[in-house]
N, C-alpha and C positions, 0 to 999 in steps of 0.2 A: 844183285839183280833180283827182282821180285818174280816169284814163280807164277806161271800162267794160271794154275788152279786158284791161287790166292787172289789174283786179279778178278777172275770169274766170280769168285765168292763175294768179293767186295762190290762188284757191279750188281750182282744179283740181290744182295742185301740192301744196297743203297738205292737201287732203282725199282725195288719190289718186283723183280723178275725171277724166273726159274733159271737154273743153270743151262737148261736146254735152250731157252730163249736167248740167253747171253751168247751161247755158242753159235746160234743162228746169226746173231748180229755180227759176231767176229768173222764167221764164214763169209757173210755178205761184204764186209769191209775188205777182206783178203781178195775176193772176186773183183770188187770195184777197182782195185789196184793192179789187176792182172796177175796176181800172185807175187807181186814184187815186195811184199812185206811179210814178216813172220806172223804167226797167230798171236804171239805175245805183243808184237808191235801193234797189230790190229786191235787187240784187247785194250791196250793203253789208249788208243784213239777213241774207242767206244766209251771207255771210262771218262775221258775228257768231254766227249759229247754229252754224256749223261751227268756231268758235273760231279763225278765221284772222285774224291781225293784219295789217291793211292799212297800218299805219304812219301812220295819220292822227292819232292822239292827240297826237303831238308838234307837229302843225300847228295845233292848237286852242289859242287863248290860255287860260291858266289864270286863274281868278278869284282875286283877292287878298283 
């Protein structure tokens, strides 16, 4: 599993944002879901919305 701080850094670097801005986007996403997702889950959603590749697809087994 990828660490939250690593996701934040990848989003910040890929989207030219500060870590503070990324954390605000994550907090907003958690609030939008009524707190039903973790900060890590919210960060993954933010990364996807910003088209940031977290390199996770190669770690997911492919269906045959």
